[in-house]
N, C-alpha and C positions, 0 to 999 in steps of 0.2 A: 100503192101493195105496200109494210108498214116491211123496213130489213132488219131495226134492232128495235130492242124491246129492250130496261130494266122494266126489273119488279123488286124494290125494298133492297134494291142492289145495296152492299153495306162492308165495309173490310178495317177490320179493326187490327194494328200493331200494338199489343198491349195493349195499352190503357189511351194508347190513340185512337183515333176514331178517325178514317182521314175518306173513307163515305160511307154515307147515311142517310139510308134509304132517299137511293137511288128513282125513282119515275120516270121514265125518259121513253122516247117512242121520237121514231125517225124513219121515217118513209123511205120510199124508192126511188133516184135520183136527185134528190134531197141534199145541199150540203147546212151541214147541220154546224157548226159556232161553240163550244166548253170554251168558257169565258170566264179568265177568272182570277185573282193576284197570284207570287208564292206561294201551296203549301197549300191550292183552296180542292186538290184532290184529282184534280186533270189526270193526271199521271195513270194513277191507279184506277181511277176509269180506265182509261185506254189500256192499259191492262188484264182490268178484270173480264173488256168486251172481245180479248186479242185471244183469250184464254191462256193469256202470256201466266194471269194468278188469277185463285181462286176467292173468290169470297167468302165472308162469315158466316155469311148471311145473304137469304132473299136471294134473286138469280137473274140470269139476261142469254136471250134468243139475237142467234143475230143470224140470217137466215130464215128465220123456223130452226135452227138448229140451237139446242142446248150448250150453254156453255161452257159448260164443264161435262156434264153428262153425255156428247159429244163432239167432245174438243175439238181431235182432233178433224174432221168436218168439215168446221169450223173455219179452222185454219187455211184450208184450200179454197176459203170464201171467200176472203181475207189476203187485202194488206194492210201494212202494220212497219207505219215507219216511225218509229222511237229517237226521242232526243239525238239520242249518240249511233245513230243509226250504226253497221255490222258492214262496211265498207273493207278492203281488204287495201290497204296502202298499194301493196306492191306485182299490186295485179290490175294493168289496163282497164280502162273505163269495159272496155270489150269483153276483156275478160270474166270483172263483174256481173256483167247480164247473164254469160251462160256460165258461171260460177251459180247463179240467183239458177235462172232455170235449173241445172239437173235438181236442186235443190229439193224443187220446187213441183219434177217431174215433166216436165214440160217436152213434150213430143218429141224430138229432131227434127223430123218433116214438117215444115215452116216455117223453122224455132232461128235460124241466120233472117231471115222476111221478116220476123217478130221485132228481131236487134234490131233491125235496122230501122223500123219503120219508129222503134222506142224513141232509141238518139236521133233521131228525125224530130219526132215529137218532142223532147226534152231540148234542144240543139247543142245534140255533144257531136257531134258529126263527125266536123271538125279536130275532134279531142278524143277519138274515141284510140285513139293508141297509146295515149299519154296513160301514164301510173296513175291511178287515181286520188296518193299522196301528196299528188302536183298539181290539182287540182283547188282553186278559188274557192271559199267558201260557201260559197251560191251555185257552181257547179257537182260541189260536193251533194249538196240538198235534189239538185236537181239529179245527180246518181240513182242515188237513195230510193226520188218517187219512182224511175228507167226499173230498175233493180223490182220494187215492191210491187206493179202493173206487167210484168213481164211473164205471171202465170193469168192474166186477162184475171183479178177478183172484182164481186160482185160489191164488196162493199171495203173502205178506204179508210183505213187509222189511222191519221197521221198524229203526233203528236206536236207540236211548239214546234211546225219541219222554218217558219223562217227565222226562230232564237238567233241574234245575231249574223245577222248577212243582209251584205245591202239596201236599201233600198230599187235596185233597176233588178237584180237577180228576184228578189223580193216582188216586183211586181208582175213576171215569167212565172212563178212562180201558181204562181195566181190564174193568170193564161192558163197556164196546162189542167187547174183541177176546171173551171170556167168551159175547158173541151173535152173531161175526162164525163161535165155532168150531161151534154150533150149525149151523152151515148150510155144514158143514164147510169151511170157506175154512181154508187151514191156515198158523201165523203162526209168523216166528222174527222174536226179541226178542233186540235186547241191551240190557243191562241192567248198570249195576256197582250194584245197590240189590240186599241177598240177599233182602229179605223181599219181594220180587215175586219172583226167584227160586223164593222156595218155593208160589209159584200154578203156574208152567210144571208140564206130565204133566212131558217130563224136559228134562235141560239139562245144558251144557256149561262148563267153566269152561277157559277162557285162557291163558297165564300164556307170554309170549315167545316169540310166535306157534303155539306147541301146546297140544292138544287132551289135556290129561293127567287130568280126571277126567268121567264121564259118565256118565246113567243118571238115572232119580227121584230126588226129594228126596232124598230116606229109601235109594236103592242108595247115591248122591255119597256121603252119611253112613257108610253101608257102611265110607271109606277111612279112618275115620282111628280108626284100629289106637293105646288102653294107659286109663290109666283120667281121664277128662276131670273136675281139682278145682278148683270154684269157695270163691274167699277172699273173705271180705269183711275188710274192715281200715278203720283209720282214716284213712293214706295208701296207701289205693291206688294213685298213681305214683310213688311212692319205694318201696311196695312191689314195683312192677313190674319194679321197677332192680334194686332186690336182687335179687328173684328171678332175672333175666337173670346176676349171676352166680353167685351161690348156685346155681343149675340150667340148669348148659351145655346137658345134652341135650332137660335138657323144653322144650316148645314154652307159650311164654305171653305172654299178652296181656290189653293192659287192654282192658277193658269197659264200658264207664260206671263205675259208684262197684266195680265188683270185679271180681277180677286170675283170669282162665284159667289150671288148668294143663293140660299134657296130660301126662301121663308114663308110664310105662311103670314106674318102684318108686315105686308109692302111697306102702310104709312112710316112705323113703325123702323123699321130697318131704314128707309130712307133716310128716315129724321138723326141715327146715330153714325151712319157712314157721311152723315154730309158736319159734324162732331171732327170727322179725322183729323189730326195734323199735321197730317201734309194737305198738299195737291188736292183735289181732283178737275179732275180732270173730265169723269161724264161718267151717267148713269142712267142704265139704260136697262129695259124688258125685253129680254130675249129665249128664243125656243131653247130649249135643252137641247145636247150632243150626247153619245153615247156615256159621254167621260164626265158628264156631272148626272149622271141616271147612275152609274156604278157609286161612283166617288158619296153619295145619299146612302146607295143601298149600304152597305162592305159600309158605312159608320155606321146606319144602321146596326147592325149585324153586331159589331161586334162593343154594340151600347148594352146591343143586349146580352153576350155573353162574358158580358162586364159583374150584368148585374147575377 
């Protein structure tokens, strides 16, 4: 069953096209990732799906309800957690949950049991009397998620929920999301973390407001054409700069202490590598990671926009 659909969804702010002709389909119980750099259009897309922002053109449906014509009904079907979720720092963890239960009109009968279940679910029970303003960043995010779930939404929209959160809290947050999937909750999460993108059932890469790669992580990786070489050398940063000049047609990126080269001519690229004015320790053909795909596709998009 299709839970989210968009057709030619677009949003302009003056001369800026934040989202352009977005066609998207997300099924029930799916974990879908919107991935892209800052300014790609992820937040604007989330806000339109949440009926917070009206599109300039095109349409969106959430649980078969139109995001503009049936906006109030959409808001009952979703849990929306923005980048700066509106927790109240002077209220305790439990008081925040009860406050959001009031906002969403959660029936008082059974409300206490639901709040206790959410506290256990998010591992916040030991902190239920602590003021939200005194929580760590990871705990605040888990409380924000619990508040977004207090009315049992069918669709959960999470806008970069783990941005700036420590690795342990990120792991806990994703554990909670996987639990939700077993309950057939549809989750759309935006992220700039490519290791998180690998966790999604499907993902879409956005850049300059457009969705230009969509599918499972393996399907997105199949967009990468050519041979991927990994170079280890004594001065990787200097090697990257030199290779950009020597191999202008190749896609070249620095990955920690390694240089990745996507090439259509392996022989020519290997020959150039071995003329570098530093010690080359190894040159290997490797399977691409999502980061390689995204670096290459973003470079292509930027090249198109520059012409």
